[in-house]
C-alpha positions as CSV (number, residue, x, y, z in Angstrom):
1,M,72.4,-32.2,54.2
2,N,74.0,-32.6,50.7
3,D,72.5,-30.9,47.6
4,S,70.6,-34.1,46.6
5,H,68.5,-33.5,49.7
6,H,67.6,-29.9,49.2
7,I,64.4,-29.5,51.2
8,V,61.6,-26.9,50.6
9,F,59.0,-26.1,53.1
10,R,55.5,-25.1,52.0
11,L,51.8,-25.2,52.8
12,P,50.2,-28.6,52.3
13,R,47.8,-29.0,49.3
14,K,44.9,-31.4,48.8
15,Q,46.9,-33.6,46.5
16,D,49.5,-34.1,49.3
17,A,47.0,-36.1,51.4
18,P,47.8,-39.6,50.1
19,A,51.6,-39.1,50.4
20,V,51.1,-37.7,53.9
21,R,49.0,-40.7,54.9
22,R,51.7,-43.1,53.6
23,L,54.3,-41.1,55.6
24,I,52.4,-41.4,58.8
25,E,51.8,-45.1,58.1
26,N,55.6,-45.6,57.8
27,S,56.2,-43.6,61.0
28,P,55.4,-45.7,64.0
29,P,54.3,-45.0,66.7
30,L,52.2,-42.3,65.1
31,D,48.4,-43.0,65.0
32,L,47.2,-43.6,61.5
33,N,44.1,-41.7,60.5
34,S,41.8,-41.9,57.5
35,L,42.6,-40.4,54.1
36,Y,39.7,-38.1,54.7
37,C,41.4,-36.8,57.9
38,Y,44.6,-36.0,55.9
39,L,42.6,-34.4,53.2
40,L,41.1,-32.0,55.8
41,L,44.5,-31.4,57.4
42,C,46.0,-30.6,53.9
43,T,43.1,-28.2,53.1
44,H,41.4,-26.7,56.2
45,F,44.5,-26.8,58.4
46,A,47.1,-26.0,55.6
47,P,47.8,-22.5,57.1
48,T,48.9,-24.1,60.3
49,S,50.6,-27.3,58.9
50,I,53.7,-27.8,56.9
51,I,55.1,-30.0,54.2
52,A,58.8,-30.7,53.7
53,E,59.6,-31.6,50.1
54,S,62.7,-33.0,48.5
55,N,62.9,-33.5,44.8
56,Q,59.1,-32.8,44.5
57,A,58.3,-35.7,47.0
58,V,56.9,-35.3,50.5
59,C,59.6,-36.1,53.0
60,G,58.1,-34.5,56.1
61,F,54.8,-33.3,57.5
62,I,53.5,-31.5,60.6
63,S,49.9,-31.2,61.3
64,A,49.0,-28.3,63.7
65,Y,46.3,-25.9,64.6
66,V,45.7,-22.8,66.7
67,R,43.7,-23.8,69.7
68,P,40.2,-22.3,69.6
69,D,40.3,-21.7,73.4
70,K,43.9,-20.2,73.4
71,E,44.5,-18.2,70.3
72,D,48.1,-17.6,71.2
73,T,48.8,-21.4,71.3
74,L,49.8,-23.6,68.3
75,F,49.0,-27.3,69.0
76,I,51.3,-29.7,67.1
77,W,49.4,-32.9,66.3
78,Q,51.7,-35.1,64.2
79,V,55.3,-34.8,63.2
80,A,56.7,-37.2,60.6
81,V,59.9,-37.3,58.6
82,E,61.0,-39.9,56.1
83,N,63.6,-42.3,57.4
84,E,66.4,-41.0,55.2
85,F,65.8,-37.4,56.5
86,R,65.6,-38.2,60.2
87,G,68.3,-36.9,62.5
88,K,69.2,-34.1,60.1
89,G,67.1,-31.3,61.8
90,V,64.2,-31.4,59.4
91,A,61.5,-31.7,62.1
92,R,63.0,-28.8,64.2
93,S,63.3,-26.6,61.0
94,M,59.7,-27.4,60.1
95,L,58.6,-26.4,63.6
96,L,60.6,-23.2,63.5
97,S,59.2,-22.4,60.1
98,L,55.7,-22.8,61.5
99,L,56.5,-20.6,64.4
100,Q,57.6,-17.7,62.2
101,R,54.4,-17.6,60.2
102,R,52.0,-14.8,60.9
103,Y,48.8,-15.7,62.8
104,A,45.8,-13.6,63.8
105,T,47.0,-13.5,67.4
106,P,50.8,-13.7,67.8
107,L,51.9,-17.1,69.2
108,R,53.3,-17.3,72.7
109,V,53.0,-21.0,73.3
110,L,53.5,-24.3,71.4
111,E,51.8,-27.4,72.7
112,T,52.0,-31.1,71.7
113,T,51.5,-34.5,73.2
114,V,54.1,-37.2,73.4
115,N,53.8,-40.8,74.5
116,P,56.3,-41.7,77.2
117,S,57.9,-44.4,75.0
118,N,58.4,-41.9,72.1
119,E,61.9,-40.8,73.1
120,S,62.8,-39.1,69.8
121,S,59.7,-36.8,70.0
122,G,60.5,-36.1,73.6
123,A,64.0,-35.1,72.6
124,L,62.8,-33.0,69.7
125,F,60.5,-30.9,71.8
126,S,62.9,-30.6,74.7
127,S,65.6,-29.4,72.3
128,L,63.1,-26.9,70.7
129,A,62.4,-25.4,74.1
130,A,66.2,-25.1,74.8
131,C,66.7,-23.6,71.2
132,L,64.0,-21.0,71.9
133,N,65.4,-20.4,75.3
134,T,62.0,-20.7,77.0
135,G,60.2,-23.0,79.5
136,L,58.9,-26.5,79.0
137,T,56.3,-28.0,81.3
138,K,54.9,-31.5,81.1
139,S,51.6,-32.9,82.4
140,V,49.3,-35.8,81.6
141,L,46.7,-34.6,79.1
142,F,45.1,-38.0,78.4
143,S,45.6,-41.0,80.6
144,E,45.5,-44.6,79.4
145,S,42.0,-45.0,80.8
146,D,40.8,-42.0,78.6
147,F,41.3,-44.3,75.6
148,G,38.8,-46.9,76.9
149,D,39.4,-50.4,75.7
150,A,42.0,-49.3,73.1
151,S,45.5,-50.1,74.1
152,H,47.1,-46.6,74.1
153,E,49.8,-45.1,76.2
154,E,49.1,-41.9,78.1
155,E,49.7,-38.7,76.2
156,I,52.0,-36.2,78.0
157,L,51.3,-32.5,77.2
158,Y,54.4,-30.6,76.4
159,R,53.9,-26.9,76.8
160,I,56.7,-24.7,75.4
161,G,56.7,-21.0,76.0
162,P,56.2,-18.2,76.4
163,F,58.0,-17.0,73.4
164,D,59.0,-13.5,74.4
165,A,62.1,-13.3,72.1
166,L,61.0,-15.8,69.4
167,K,61.9,-13.6,66.5
168,D,65.5,-13.1,67.7
169,V,65.9,-16.9,68.2
170,I,64.5,-17.8,64.7
171,K,66.7,-15.2,63.0
172,K,69.8,-17.0,64.5
173,E,68.6,-20.4,63.1
174,E,69.4,-21.5,59.6
175,I,65.9,-22.6,58.3
């Protein structure tokens, strides 16, 4: 990435919510949620989410949370990167940055869901598992019928972990 695209990773803030919503809106096939939802993600879920910023503009966002029933598991909800920054490692760098944060319970697993047709997300999380030198299992979390009358592909749960040597792997990466 050239100097004009210097990227800073930081915690989301309330005022980022409109830009995050626009980013998601411009990132099909991601499901667009209400501005209220993104306000909550940028405030209540800021410690587990991340903003990528270039020239003081949001160019990437990941929403995530620690699962209440599995305190060692970070669930990634949405990953979005502006078109001009895609394919440059921004999403993987955001994920690695999230994984090196301190949590009440040390993380051992990352989970997310991916639609079968979303090949770029599938590739991102498969390469993350390889980078972390850990396992990746896939299973159906939500079937098409779980979405009722809404036309929605099934959601495949990607479970990456355990992270036994996470700190060593992250130190090797240029974040």
